[in-house]
PyMOL Python script that loads the backbone (N, CA, C, O; Angstrom):
from pymol import cmd

cmd.read_pdbstr("""\
ATOM      1  N   UNK A   1       0.846  -1.193   0.000  1.00  0.00           N
ATOM      2  CA  UNK A   1      -0.002   0.026   0.005  1.00  0.00           C
ATOM      3  C   UNK A   1       0.868   1.248   0.022  1.00  0.00           C
ATOM      4  O   UNK A   1       1.907   1.255   0.682  1.00  0.00           O
ATOM      5  N   UNK A   2       0.480   2.269  -0.673  1.00  0.00           N
ATOM      6  CA  UNK A   2       1.180   3.527  -0.830  1.00  0.00           C
ATOM      7  C   UNK A   2       0.542   4.538   0.098  1.00  0.00           C
ATOM      8  O   UNK A   2      -0.205   5.410  -0.346  1.00  0.00           O
ATOM      9  N   UNK A   3       0.831   4.425   1.388  1.00  0.00           N
ATOM     10  CA  UNK A   3       0.218   5.253   2.417  1.00  0.00           C
ATOM     11  C   UNK A   3       1.263   5.963   3.232  1.00  0.00           C
ATOM     12  O   UNK A   3       2.447   5.628   3.195  1.00  0.00           O
ATOM     13  N   UNK A   4       0.791   6.981   3.991  1.00  0.00           N
ATOM     14  CA  UNK A   4       1.672   7.678   4.897  1.00  0.00           C
ATOM     15  C   UNK A   4       0.883   8.031   6.161  1.00  0.00           C
ATOM     16  O   UNK A   4      -0.328   8.236   6.081  1.00  0.00           O
ATOM     17  N   UNK A   5       1.532   8.106   7.314  1.00  0.00           N
ATOM     18  CA  UNK A   5       0.958   8.529   8.562  1.00  0.00           C
ATOM     19  C   UNK A   5       1.207   9.981   8.709  1.00  0.00           C
ATOM     20  O   UNK A   5       2.364  10.402   8.728  1.00  0.00           O
ATOM     21  N   UNK A   6       0.139  10.805   8.818  1.00  0.00           N
ATOM     22  CA  UNK A   6       0.255  12.244   8.895  1.00  0.00           C
ATOM     23  C   UNK A   6      -0.061  12.736  10.295  1.00  0.00           C
ATOM     24  O   UNK A   6      -1.076  12.338  10.866  1.00  0.00           O
ATOM     25  N   UNK A   7       0.766  13.580  10.857  1.00  0.00           N
ATOM     26  CA  UNK A   7       0.552  14.222  12.156  1.00  0.00           C
ATOM     27  C   UNK A   7      -0.001  15.654  11.864  1.00  0.00           C
ATOM     28  O   UNK A   7       0.684  16.503  11.292  1.00  0.00           O
ATOM     29  N   UNK A   8      -1.260  15.870  12.283  1.00  0.00           N
ATOM     30  CA  UNK A   8      -1.848  17.139  11.890  1.00  0.00           C
ATOM     31  C   UNK A   8      -1.516  18.284  12.879  1.00  0.00           C
ATOM     32  O   UNK A   8      -1.334  18.061  14.076  1.00  0.00           O
ATOM     33  N   UNK A   9      -1.447  19.503  12.336  1.00  0.00           N
ATOM     34  CA  UNK A   9      -1.200  20.712  13.058  1.00  0.00           C
ATOM     35  C   UNK A   9      -2.239  21.770  12.754  1.00  0.00           C
ATOM     36  O   UNK A   9      -2.851  21.723  11.687  1.00  0.00           O
ATOM     37  N   UNK A  10      -2.459  22.702  13.624  1.00  0.00           N
ATOM     38  CA  UNK A  10      -3.304  23.830  13.420  1.00  0.00           C
ATOM     39  C   UNK A  10      -2.519  25.135  13.392  1.00  0.00           C
ATOM     40  O   UNK A  10      -1.487  25.248  14.053  1.00  0.00           O
ATOM     41  N   UNK A  11      -2.988  26.109  12.647  1.00  0.00           N
ATOM     42  CA  UNK A  11      -2.373  27.434  12.641  1.00  0.00           C
ATOM     43  C   UNK A  11      -2.586  28.070  14.047  1.00  0.00           C
ATOM     44  O   UNK A  11      -3.638  27.903  14.666  1.00  0.00           O
ATOM     45  N   UNK A  12      -1.584  28.777  14.508  1.00  0.00           N
ATOM     46  CA  UNK A  12      -1.707  29.510  15.789  1.00  0.00           C
ATOM     47  C   UNK A  12      -2.338  30.902  15.545  1.00  0.00           C
ATOM     48  O   UNK A  12      -3.048  31.426  16.403  1.00  0.00           O
ATOM     49  N   UNK A  13      -2.076  31.467  14.400  1.00  0.00           N
ATOM     50  CA  UNK A  13      -2.568  32.822  14.084  1.00  0.00           C
ATOM     51  C   UNK A  13      -3.129  32.771  12.645  1.00  0.00           C
ATOM     52  O   UNK A  13      -2.937  31.802  11.910  1.00  0.00           O
ATOM     53  N   UNK A  14      -3.827  33.855  12.283  1.00  0.00           N
ATOM     54  CA  UNK A  14      -4.376  34.005  10.990  1.00  0.00           C
ATOM     55  C   UNK A  14      -3.426  34.541   9.936  1.00  0.00           C
ATOM     56  O   UNK A  14      -3.788  34.642   8.764  1.00  0.00           O
ATOM     57  N   UNK A  15      -2.218  34.885  10.344  1.00  0.00           N
ATOM     58  CA  UNK A  15      -1.189  35.409   9.455  1.00  0.00           C
ATOM     59  C   UNK A  15       0.214  34.961   9.895  1.00  0.00           C
ATOM     60  O   UNK A  15       0.389  34.603  11.060  1.00  0.00           O
ATOM     61  N   UNK A  16       1.196  34.967   9.024  1.00  0.00           N
ATOM     62  CA  UNK A  16       2.524  34.648   9.462  1.00  0.00           C
ATOM     63  C   UNK A  16       3.041  35.547  10.521  1.00  0.00           C
ATOM     64  O   UNK A  16       2.566  36.674  10.659  1.00  0.00           O
ATOM     65  N   UNK A  17       4.007  35.091  11.286  1.00  0.00           N
ATOM     66  CA  UNK A  17       4.710  35.866  12.278  1.00  0.00           C
ATOM     67  C   UNK A  17       5.303  37.112  11.684  1.00  0.00           C
ATOM     68  O   UNK A  17       5.972  37.028  10.653  1.00  0.00           O
ATOM     69  N   UNK A  18       5.096  38.256  12.274  1.00  0.00           N
ATOM     70  CA  UNK A  18       5.628  39.493  11.705  1.00  0.00           C
ATOM     71  C   UNK A  18       7.144  39.558  11.720  1.00  0.00           C
ATOM     72  O   UNK A  18       7.739  40.115  10.797  1.00  0.00           O
ATOM     73  N   UNK A  19       7.784  39.007  12.736  1.00  0.00           N
ATOM     74  CA  UNK A  19       9.265  39.044  12.828  1.00  0.00           C
ATOM     75  C   UNK A  19       9.914  38.093  11.831  1.00  0.00           C
ATOM     76  O   UNK A  19      10.876  38.474  11.164  1.00  0.00           O
ATOM     77  N   UNK A  20       9.404  36.838  11.709  1.00  0.00           N
ATOM     78  CA  UNK A  20      10.119  35.870  10.879  1.00  0.00           C
ATOM     79  C   UNK A  20       9.446  35.645   9.531  1.00  0.00           C
ATOM     80  O   UNK A  20      10.091  35.096   8.637  1.00  0.00           O
ATOM     81  N   UNK A  21       8.204  36.031   9.333  1.00  0.00           N
ATOM     82  CA  UNK A  21       7.504  35.801   8.099  1.00  0.00           C
ATOM     83  C   UNK A  21       7.066  34.369   7.918  1.00  0.00           C
ATOM     84  O   UNK A  21       6.619  33.973   6.842  1.00  0.00           O
ATOM     85  N   UNK A  22       7.206  33.545   9.048  1.00  0.00           N
ATOM     86  CA  UNK A  22       6.796  32.114   8.944  1.00  0.00           C
ATOM     87  C   UNK A  22       5.482  31.909   9.666  1.00  0.00           C
ATOM     88  O   UNK A  22       5.143  32.583  10.639  1.00  0.00           O
ATOM     89  N   UNK A  23       4.766  30.941   9.132  1.00  0.00           N
ATOM     90  CA  UNK A  23       3.515  30.495   9.819  1.00  0.00           C
ATOM     91  C   UNK A  23       3.852  29.807  11.088  1.00  0.00           C
ATOM     92  O   UNK A  23       4.896  29.160  11.172  1.00  0.00           O
ATOM     93  N   UNK A  24       3.022  29.911  12.080  1.00  0.00           N
ATOM     94  CA  UNK A  24       3.237  29.192  13.383  1.00  0.00           C
ATOM     95  C   UNK A  24       2.083  28.189  13.524  1.00  0.00           C
ATOM     96  O   UNK A  24       0.915  28.499  13.290  1.00  0.00           O
ATOM     97  N   UNK A  25       2.477  26.975  13.918  1.00  0.00           N
ATOM     98  CA  UNK A  25       1.508  25.856  14.085  1.00  0.00           C
ATOM     99  C   UNK A  25       1.730  25.228  15.434  1.00  0.00           C
ATOM    100  O   UNK A  25       2.775  25.374  16.068  1.00  0.00           O
ATOM    101  N   UNK A  26       0.648  24.489  15.864  1.00  0.00           N
ATOM    102  CA  UNK A  26       0.769  23.669  17.056  1.00  0.00           C
ATOM    103  C   UNK A  26       0.036  22.340  16.768  1.00  0.00           C
ATOM    104  O   UNK A  26      -0.836  22.259  15.903  1.00  0.00           O
ATOM    105  N   UNK A  27       0.426  21.319  17.523  1.00  0.00           N
ATOM    106  CA  UNK A  27      -0.217  20.020  17.315  1.00  0.00           C
ATOM    107  C   UNK A  27      -1.715  20.110  17.479  1.00  0.00           C
ATOM    108  O   UNK A  27      -2.178  20.828  18.366  1.00  0.00           O
ATOM    109  N   UNK A  28      -2.482  19.434  16.689  1.00  0.00           N
ATOM    110  CA  UNK A  28      -3.903  19.308  16.774  1.00  0.00           C
ATOM    111  C   UNK A  28      -4.217  18.144  17.655  1.00  0.00           C
ATOM    112  O   UNK A  28      -3.820  17.025  17.329  1.00  0.00           O
ATOM    113  N   UNK A  29      -4.909  18.333  18.761  1.00  0.00           N
ATOM    114  CA  UNK A  29      -5.262  17.269  19.656  1.00  0.00           C
ATOM    115  C   UNK A  29      -6.748  16.917  19.571  1.00  0.00           C
ATOM    116  O   UNK A  29      -7.597  17.786  19.371  1.00  0.00           O
ATOM    117  N   UNK A  30      -7.037  15.649  19.723  1.00  0.00           N
ATOM    118  CA  UNK A  30      -8.437  15.178  19.755  1.00  0.00           C
ATOM    119  C   UNK A  30      -9.018  15.442  21.105  1.00  0.00           C
ATOM    120  O   UNK A  30      -8.293  15.801  22.033  1.00  0.00           O
ATOM    121  N   UNK A  31     -10.355  15.268  21.248  1.00  0.00           N
ATOM    122  CA  UNK A  31     -11.028  15.544  22.475  1.00  0.00           C
ATOM    123  C   UNK A  31     -10.496  14.741  23.643  1.00  0.00           C
ATOM    124  O   UNK A  31     -10.605  15.183  24.787  1.00  0.00           O
ATOM    125  N   UNK A  32      -9.920  13.568  23.390  1.00  0.00           N
ATOM    126  CA  UNK A  32      -9.395  12.731  24.466  1.00  0.00           C
ATOM    127  C   UNK A  32      -7.936  13.101  24.821  1.00  0.00           C
ATOM    128  O   UNK A  32      -7.317  12.461  25.672  1.00  0.00           O
ATOM    129  N   UNK A  33      -7.401  14.138  24.159  1.00  0.00           N
ATOM    130  CA  UNK A  33      -6.069  14.637  24.506  1.00  0.00           C
ATOM    131  C   UNK A  33      -4.903  13.975  23.681  1.00  0.00           C
ATOM    132  O   UNK A  33      -3.730  14.307  23.858  1.00  0.00           O
ATOM    133  N   UNK A  34      -5.277  13.052  22.801  1.00  0.00           N
ATOM    134  CA  UNK A  34      -4.231  12.405  21.971  1.00  0.00           C
ATOM    135  C   UNK A  34      -3.960  13.245  20.718  1.00  0.00           C
ATOM    136  O   UNK A  34      -4.808  14.025  20.284  1.00  0.00           O
ATOM    137  N   UNK A  35      -2.754  13.070  20.141  1.00  0.00           N
ATOM    138  CA  UNK A  35      -2.433  13.688  18.896  1.00  0.00           C
ATOM    139  C   UNK A  35      -3.374  13.208  17.760  1.00  0.00           C
ATOM    140  O   UNK A  35      -3.899  12.094  17.775  1.00  0.00           O
ATOM    141  N   UNK A  36      -3.543  14.074  16.827  1.00  0.00           N
ATOM    142  CA  UNK A  36      -4.419  13.692  15.722  1.00  0.00           C
ATOM    143  C   UNK A  36      -3.517  13.175  14.560  1.00  0.00           C
ATOM    144  O   UNK A  36      -2.796  13.941  13.921  1.00  0.00           O
ATOM    145  N   UNK A  37      -3.592  11.870  14.325  1.00  0.00           N
ATOM    146  CA  UNK A  37      -2.892  11.249  13.207  1.00  0.00           C
ATOM    147  C   UNK A  37      -3.881  10.661  12.249  1.00  0.00           C
ATOM    148  O   UNK A  37      -4.965  10.233  12.645  1.00  0.00           O
ATOM    149  N   UNK A  38      -3.525  10.635  11.019  1.00  0.00           N
ATOM    150  CA  UNK A  38      -4.388  10.055   9.979  1.00  0.00           C
ATOM    151  C   UNK A  38      -3.458   9.304   8.982  1.00  0.00           C
ATOM    152  O   UNK A  38      -2.321   9.694   8.718  1.00  0.00           O
ATOM    153  N   UNK A  39      -4.012   8.245   8.476  1.00  0.00           N
ATOM    154  CA  UNK A  39      -3.322   7.491   7.362  1.00  0.00           C
ATOM    155  C   UNK A  39      -3.965   8.004   6.076  1.00  0.00           C
ATOM    156  O   UNK A  39      -5.187   7.975   5.929  1.00  0.00           O
ATOM    157  N   UNK A  40      -3.115   8.483   5.128  1.00  0.00           N
ATOM    158  CA  UNK A  40      -3.654   8.956   3.889  1.00  0.00           C
ATOM    159  C   UNK A  40      -2.837   8.276   2.715  1.00  0.00           C
ATOM    160  O   UNK A  40      -1.777   7.690   2.939  1.00  0.00           O
ATOM    161  N   UNK A  41      -3.363   8.382   1.514  1.00  0.00           N
ATOM    162  CA  UNK A  41      -2.713   7.867   0.330  1.00  0.00           C
ATOM    163  C   UNK A  41      -1.600   8.833  -0.073  1.00  0.00           C
ATOM    164  O   UNK A  41      -1.801  10.044   0.014  1.00  0.00           O
ATOM    165  N   UNK A  42      -0.459   8.359  -0.501  1.00  0.00           N
ATOM    166  CA  UNK A  42       0.644   9.310  -0.757  1.00  0.00           C
ATOM    167  C   UNK A  42       0.399  10.268  -1.980  1.00  0.00           C
ATOM    168  O   UNK A  42       1.098  11.263  -2.176  1.00  0.00           O
ATOM    169  N   UNK A  43      -0.604   9.908  -2.753  1.00  0.00           N
ATOM    170  CA  UNK A  43      -0.974  10.831  -3.862  1.00  0.00           C
ATOM    171  C   UNK A  43      -1.581  12.112  -3.336  1.00  0.00           C
ATOM    172  O   UNK A  43      -1.687  13.090  -4.076  1.00  0.00           O
ATOM    173  N   UNK A  44      -1.979  12.134  -2.087  1.00  0.00           N
ATOM    174  CA  UNK A  44      -2.557  13.316  -1.424  1.00  0.00           C
ATOM    175  C   UNK A  44      -1.498  14.299  -0.931  1.00  0.00           C
ATOM    176  O   UNK A  44      -1.822  15.424  -0.548  1.00  0.00           O
ATOM    177  N   UNK A  45      -0.266  13.889  -0.940  1.00  0.00           N
ATOM    178  CA  UNK A  45       0.808  14.692  -0.373  1.00  0.00           C
ATOM    179  C   UNK A  45       1.419  15.608  -1.428  1.00  0.00           C
ATOM    180  O   UNK A  45       1.811  15.136  -2.495  1.00  0.00           O
ATOM    181  N   UNK A  46       1.508  16.906  -1.151  1.00  0.00           N
ATOM    182  CA  UNK A  46       2.174  17.854  -2.055  1.00  0.00           C
ATOM    183  C   UNK A  46       3.677  17.852  -1.736  1.00  0.00           C
ATOM    184  O   UNK A  46       4.531  17.753  -2.616  1.00  0.00           O
ATOM    185  N   UNK A  47       3.949  17.966  -0.434  1.00  0.00           N
ATOM    186  CA  UNK A  47       5.372  17.857   0.049  1.00  0.00           C
ATOM    187  C   UNK A  47       5.371  17.821   1.559  1.00  0.00           C
ATOM    188  O   UNK A  47       4.381  18.147   2.213  1.00  0.00           O
ATOM    189  N   UNK A  48       6.489  17.422   2.086  1.00  0.00           N
ATOM    190  CA  UNK A  48       6.649  17.478   3.627  1.00  0.00           C
ATOM    191  C   UNK A  48       6.986  18.916   3.963  1.00  0.00           C
ATOM    192  O   UNK A  48       7.304  19.744   3.109  1.00  0.00           O
ATOM    193  N   UNK A  49       6.896  19.160   5.266  1.00  0.00           N
ATOM    194  CA  UNK A  49       7.290  20.524   5.741  1.00  0.00           C
ATOM    195  C   UNK A  49       8.473  20.415   6.759  1.00  0.00           C
ATOM    196  O   UNK A  49       8.721  19.364   7.348  1.00  0.00           O
ATOM    197  N   UNK A  50       9.148  21.504   6.919  1.00  0.00           N
ATOM    198  CA  UNK A  50      10.285  21.596   7.847  1.00  0.00           C
ATOM    199  C   UNK A  50       9.786  22.414   9.004  1.00  0.00           C
ATOM    200  O   UNK A  50       9.441  23.582   8.825  1.00  0.00           O
ATOM    201  N   UNK A  51       9.736  21.837  10.192  1.00  0.00           N
ATOM    202  CA  UNK A  51       9.283  22.504  11.389  1.00  0.00           C
ATOM    203  C   UNK A  51      10.464  22.991  12.228  1.00  0.00           C
ATOM    204  O   UNK A  51      11.440  22.260  12.391  1.00  0.00           O
ATOM    205  N   UNK A  52      10.393  24.208  12.761  1.00  0.00           N
ATOM    206  CA  UNK A  52      11.396  24.729  13.672  1.00  0.00           C
ATOM    207  C   UNK A  52      10.691  25.006  14.997  1.00  0.00           C
ATOM    208  O   UNK A  52       9.691  25.724  15.013  1.00  0.00           O
ATOM    209  N   UNK A  53      11.175  24.465  16.092  1.00  0.00           N
ATOM    210  CA  UNK A  53      10.544  24.756  17.401  1.00  0.00           C
ATOM    211  C   UNK A  53      10.530  26.280  17.644  1.00  0.00           C
ATOM    212  O   UNK A  53      11.469  26.984  17.272  1.00  0.00           O
ATOM    213  N   UNK A  54       9.475  26.762  18.259  1.00  0.00           N
ATOM    214  CA  UNK A  54       9.422  28.174  18.718  1.00  0.00           C
ATOM    215  C   UNK A  54      10.032  28.153  20.146  1.00  0.00           C
ATOM    216  O   UNK A  54       9.395  27.799  21.138  1.00  0.00           O
ATOM    217  N   UNK A  55      11.304  28.559  20.159  1.00  0.00           N
ATOM    218  CA  UNK A  55      12.038  28.549  21.443  1.00  0.00           C
ATOM    219  C   UNK A  55      11.598  29.698  22.337  1.00  0.00           C
ATOM    220  O   UNK A  55      11.280  30.781  21.846  1.00  0.00           O
ATOM    221  N   UNK A  56      11.575  29.459  23.702  1.00  0.00           N
ATOM    222  CA  UNK A  56      11.327  30.496  24.552  1.00  0.00           C
ATOM    223  C   UNK A  56      12.629  31.101  25.099  1.00  0.00           C
ATOM    224  O   UNK A  56      13.673  30.886  24.484  1.00  0.00           O
ATOM    225  N   UNK A  57      12.631  31.802  26.157  1.00  0.00           N
ATOM    226  CA  UNK A  57      13.883  32.431  26.607  1.00  0.00           C
ATOM    227  C   UNK A  57      14.711  31.524  27.429  1.00  0.00           C
ATOM    228  O   UNK A  57      15.823  31.891  27.810  1.00  0.00           O
ATOM    229  N   UNK A  58      14.224  30.338  27.731  1.00  0.00           N
ATOM    230  CA  UNK A  58      15.046  29.386  28.535  1.00  0.00           C
ATOM    231  C   UNK A  58      16.101  28.740  27.693  1.00  0.00           C
ATOM    232  O   UNK A  58      16.022  28.759  26.465  1.00  0.00           O
ATOM    233  N   UNK A  59      17.078  28.175  28.330  1.00  0.00           N
ATOM    234  CA  UNK A  59      18.197  27.467  27.646  1.00  0.00           C
ATOM    235  C   UNK A  59      17.602  26.244  26.979  1.00  0.00           C
ATOM    236  O   UNK A  59      16.739  25.563  27.532  1.00  0.00           O
ATOM    237  N   UNK A  60      18.094  25.980  25.757  1.00  0.00           N
ATOM    238  CA  UNK A  60      17.677  24.804  25.015  1.00  0.00           C
ATOM    239  C   UNK A  60      18.426  23.590  25.543  1.00  0.00           C
ATOM    240  O   UNK A  60      19.643  23.635  25.725  1.00  0.00           O
ATOM    241  N   UNK A  61      17.709  22.519  25.784  1.00  0.00           N
ATOM    242  CA  UNK A  61      18.320  21.326  26.283  1.00  0.00           C
ATOM    243  C   UNK A  61      19.312  20.701  25.347  1.00  0.00           C
ATOM    244  O   UNK A  61      19.067  20.648  24.142  1.00  0.00           O
ATOM    245  N   UNK A  62      20.386  20.242  25.839  1.00  0.00           N
ATOM    246  CA  UNK A  62      21.416  19.579  25.008  1.00  0.00           C
ATOM    247  C   UNK A  62      20.896  18.191  24.511  1.00  0.00           C
ATOM    248  O   UNK A  62      21.507  17.564  23.646  1.00  0.00           O
ATOM    249  N   UNK A  63      19.795  17.754  25.064  1.00  0.00           N
ATOM    250  CA  UNK A  63      19.257  16.399  24.768  1.00  0.00           C
ATOM    251  C   UNK A  63      18.126  16.461  23.698  1.00  0.00           C
ATOM    252  O   UNK A  63      17.542  15.426  23.379  1.00  0.00           O
ATOM    253  N   UNK A  64      17.823  17.613  23.164  1.00  0.00           N
ATOM    254  CA  UNK A  64      16.780  17.694  22.132  1.00  0.00           C
ATOM    255  C   UNK A  64      17.351  17.105  20.843  1.00  0.00           C
ATOM    256  O   UNK A  64      18.515  17.299  20.491  1.00  0.00           O
ATOM    257  N   UNK A  65      16.480  16.385  20.169  1.00  0.00           N
ATOM    258  CA  UNK A  65      16.881  15.825  18.862  1.00  0.00           C
ATOM    259  C   UNK A  65      15.639  15.589  18.060  1.00  0.00           C
ATOM    260  O   UNK A  65      14.531  15.892  18.503  1.00  0.00           O
ATOM    261  N   UNK A  66      15.824  15.036  16.854  1.00  0.00           N
ATOM    262  CA  UNK A  66      14.656  14.814  15.950  1.00  0.00           C
ATOM    263  C   UNK A  66      13.662  13.814  16.481  1.00  0.00           C
ATOM    264  O   UNK A  66      12.520  13.777  16.025  1.00  0.00           O
ATOM    265  N   UNK A  67      14.071  12.998  17.439  1.00  0.00           N
ATOM    266  CA  UNK A  67      13.150  11.952  17.982  1.00  0.00           C
ATOM    267  C   UNK A  67      12.228  12.540  19.063  1.00  0.00           C
ATOM    268  O   UNK A  67      11.128  12.026  19.262  1.00  0.00           O
ATOM    269  N   UNK A  68      12.648  13.604  19.767  1.00  0.00           N
ATOM    270  CA  UNK A  68      11.840  14.061  20.845  1.00  0.00           C
ATOM    271  C   UNK A  68      11.399  15.508  20.731  1.00  0.00           C
ATOM    272  O   UNK A  68      10.680  15.981  21.611  1.00  0.00           O
ATOM    273  N   UNK A  69      11.789  16.233  19.699  1.00  0.00           N
ATOM    274  CA  UNK A  69      11.473  17.645  19.627  1.00  0.00           C
ATOM    275  C   UNK A  69       9.934  17.908  19.490  1.00  0.00           C
ATOM    276  O   UNK A  69       9.457  18.921  20.001  1.00  0.00           O
ATOM    277  N   UNK A  70       9.184  17.056  18.840  1.00  0.00           N
ATOM    278  CA  UNK A  70       7.750  17.253  18.709  1.00  0.00           C
ATOM    279  C   UNK A  70       7.036  17.082  20.090  1.00  0.00           C
ATOM    280  O   UNK A  70       5.936  17.605  20.269  1.00  0.00           O
ATOM    281  N   UNK A  71       7.652  16.359  21.062  1.00  0.00           N
ATOM    282  CA  UNK A  71       7.124  16.212  22.366  1.00  0.00           C
ATOM    283  C   UNK A  71       7.583  17.323  23.307  1.00  0.00           C
ATOM    284  O   UNK A  71       6.844  17.679  24.224  1.00  0.00           O
ATOM    285  N   UNK A  72       8.765  17.875  23.113  1.00  0.00           N
ATOM    286  CA  UNK A  72       9.329  18.851  23.981  1.00  0.00           C
ATOM    287  C   UNK A  72       8.831  20.253  23.766  1.00  0.00           C
ATOM    288  O   UNK A  72       8.873  21.081  24.676  1.00  0.00           O
ATOM    289  N   UNK A  73       8.360  20.526  22.573  1.00  0.00           N
ATOM    290  CA  UNK A  73       7.924  21.894  22.168  1.00  0.00           C
ATOM    291  C   UNK A  73       6.459  21.838  21.762  1.00  0.00           C
ATOM    292  O   UNK A  73       5.984  20.875  21.160  1.00  0.00           O
ATOM    293  N   UNK A  74       5.749  22.939  22.124  1.00  0.00           N
ATOM    294  CA  UNK A  74       4.302  23.018  21.900  1.00  0.00           C
ATOM    295  C   UNK A  74       3.955  23.673  20.589  1.00  0.00           C
ATOM    296  O   UNK A  74       2.893  23.407  20.027  1.00  0.00           O
ATOM    297  N   UNK A  75       4.836  24.533  20.086  1.00  0.00           N
ATOM    298  CA  UNK A  75       4.561  25.304  18.874  1.00  0.00           C
ATOM    299  C   UNK A  75       5.800  25.353  17.990  1.00  0.00           C
ATOM    300  O   UNK A  75       6.933  25.259  18.462  1.00  0.00           O
ATOM    301  N   UNK A  76       5.548  25.503  16.681  1.00  0.00           N
ATOM    302  CA  UNK A  76       6.610  25.442  15.690  1.00  0.00           C
ATOM    303  C   UNK A  76       6.378  26.482  14.579  1.00  0.00           C
ATOM    304  O   UNK A  76       5.253  26.881  14.279  1.00  0.00           O
ATOM    305  N   UNK A  77       7.502  26.891  13.994  1.00  0.00           N
ATOM    306  CA  UNK A  77       7.426  27.662  12.765  1.00  0.00           C
ATOM    307  C   UNK A  77       7.485  26.699  11.602  1.00  0.00           C
ATOM    308  O   UNK A  77       8.212  25.707  11.642  1.00  0.00           O
ATOM    309  N   UNK A  78       6.702  26.998  10.546  1.00  0.00           N
ATOM    310  CA  UNK A  78       6.805  26.247   9.247  1.00  0.00           C
ATOM    311  C   UNK A  78       7.860  27.023   8.490  1.00  0.00           C
ATOM    312  O   UNK A  78       7.664  28.165   8.073  1.00  0.00           O
ATOM    313  N   UNK A  79       9.038  26.320   8.323  1.00  0.00           N
ATOM    314  CA  UNK A  79      10.173  26.964   7.674  1.00  0.00           C
ATOM    315  C   UNK A  79      10.007  27.063   6.144  1.00  0.00           C
ATOM    316  O   UNK A  79      10.175  26.081   5.421  1.00  0.00           O
ATOM    317  N   UNK A  80       9.681  28.246   5.690  1.00  0.00           N
ATOM    318  CA  UNK A  80       9.486  28.448   4.261  1.00  0.00           C
ATOM    319  C   UNK A  80      10.845  28.744   3.552  1.00  0.00           C
ATOM    320  O   UNK A  80      10.914  28.832   2.326  1.00  0.00           O
ATOM    321  N   UNK A  81      11.900  28.889   4.358  1.00  0.00           N
ATOM    322  CA  UNK A  81      13.201  29.215   3.784  1.00  0.00           C
ATOM    323  C   UNK A  81      14.100  27.979   3.562  1.00  0.00           C
ATOM    324  O   UNK A  81      15.269  28.104   3.199  1.00  0.00           O
ATOM    325  N   UNK A  82      13.537  26.815   3.785  1.00  0.00           N
ATOM    326  CA  UNK A  82      14.356  25.568   3.660  1.00  0.00           C
ATOM    327  C   UNK A  82      14.786  25.346   2.204  1.00  0.00           C
ATOM    328  O   UNK A  82      15.896  24.876   1.953  1.00  0.00           O
ATOM    329  N   UNK A  83      13.921  25.679   1.253  1.00  0.00           N
ATOM    330  CA  UNK A  83      14.287  25.619  -0.187  1.00  0.00           C
ATOM    331  C   UNK A  83      13.316  26.499  -0.976  1.00  0.00           C
ATOM    332  O   UNK A  83      12.346  27.024  -0.430  1.00  0.00           O
ATOM    333  N   UNK A  84      13.598  26.647  -2.277  1.00  0.00           N
ATOM    334  CA  UNK A  84      12.728  27.538  -3.064  1.00  0.00           C
ATOM    335  C   UNK A  84      11.354  27.027  -3.227  1.00  0.00           C
ATOM    336  O   UNK A  84      10.408  27.811  -3.295  1.00  0.00           O
ATOM    337  N   UNK A  85      11.188  25.663  -3.296  1.00  0.00           N
ATOM    338  CA  UNK A  85       9.823  25.073  -3.436  1.00  0.00           C
ATOM    339  C   UNK A  85       8.970  25.377  -2.247  1.00  0.00           C
ATOM    340  O   UNK A  85       7.799  25.726  -2.396  1.00  0.00           O
ATOM    341  N   UNK A  86       9.547  25.249  -1.021  1.00  0.00           N
ATOM    342  CA  UNK A  86       8.786  25.506   0.217  1.00  0.00           C
ATOM    343  C   UNK A  86       8.448  26.994   0.236  1.00  0.00           C
ATOM    344  O   UNK A  86       7.357  27.372   0.661  1.00  0.00           O
ATOM    345  N   UNK A  87       9.381  27.850  -0.223  1.00  0.00           N
ATOM    346  CA  UNK A  87       9.106  29.294  -0.182  1.00  0.00           C
ATOM    347  C   UNK A  87       7.933  29.626  -1.090  1.00  0.00           C
ATOM    348  O   UNK A  87       7.121  30.482  -0.737  1.00  0.00           O
ATOM    349  N   UNK A  88       7.818  29.004  -2.206  1.00  0.00           N
ATOM    350  CA  UNK A  88       6.749  29.298  -3.146  1.00  0.00           C
ATOM    351  C   UNK A  88       5.384  28.736  -2.565  1.00  0.00           C
ATOM    352  O   UNK A  88       4.348  29.395  -2.650  1.00  0.00           O
ATOM    353  N   UNK A  89       5.433  27.563  -2.006  1.00  0.00           N
ATOM    354  CA  UNK A  89       4.161  26.925  -1.519  1.00  0.00           C
ATOM    355  C   UNK A  89       3.661  27.593  -0.254  1.00  0.00           C
ATOM    356  O   UNK A  89       2.459  27.827  -0.123  1.00  0.00           O
ATOM    357  N   UNK A  90       4.542  27.907   0.680  1.00  0.00           N
ATOM    358  CA  UNK A  90       4.170  28.346   2.032  1.00  0.00           C
ATOM    359  C   UNK A  90       3.999  29.898   2.082  1.00  0.00           C
ATOM    360  O   UNK A  90       3.334  30.418   2.978  1.00  0.00           O
ATOM    361  N   UNK A  91       4.555  30.563   1.193  1.00  0.00           N
ATOM    362  CA  UNK A  91       4.491  32.072   1.201  1.00  0.00           C
ATOM    363  C   UNK A  91       3.107  32.526   0.814  1.00  0.00           C
ATOM    364  O   UNK A  91       2.845  33.728   0.761  1.00  0.00           O
TER     365      UNK A  91
END
""", "prot")
cmd.dss("prot")
cmd.show_as("cartoon", "prot")
cmd.util.cbc("prot")
cmd.orient("prot")
């Protein structure tokens, strides 16, 4: 089967962040508090996105990595500057 597991996010605001120009998103949770995941056909995917944690003023843990960053941070920037395709789609 040609399927993918998608982790859904919601926009935090109605416009991109004024300082960075990037959209801000947060995990979409179901009523029971669990993350919203869906299995979709890969033909439905335009492209993946590059998420950057929205850091606060605290020191960033030296133990953060790609395996735990979605659990350690509540909100993310959608990085439109990762390549020119992302810039065109997300802008």
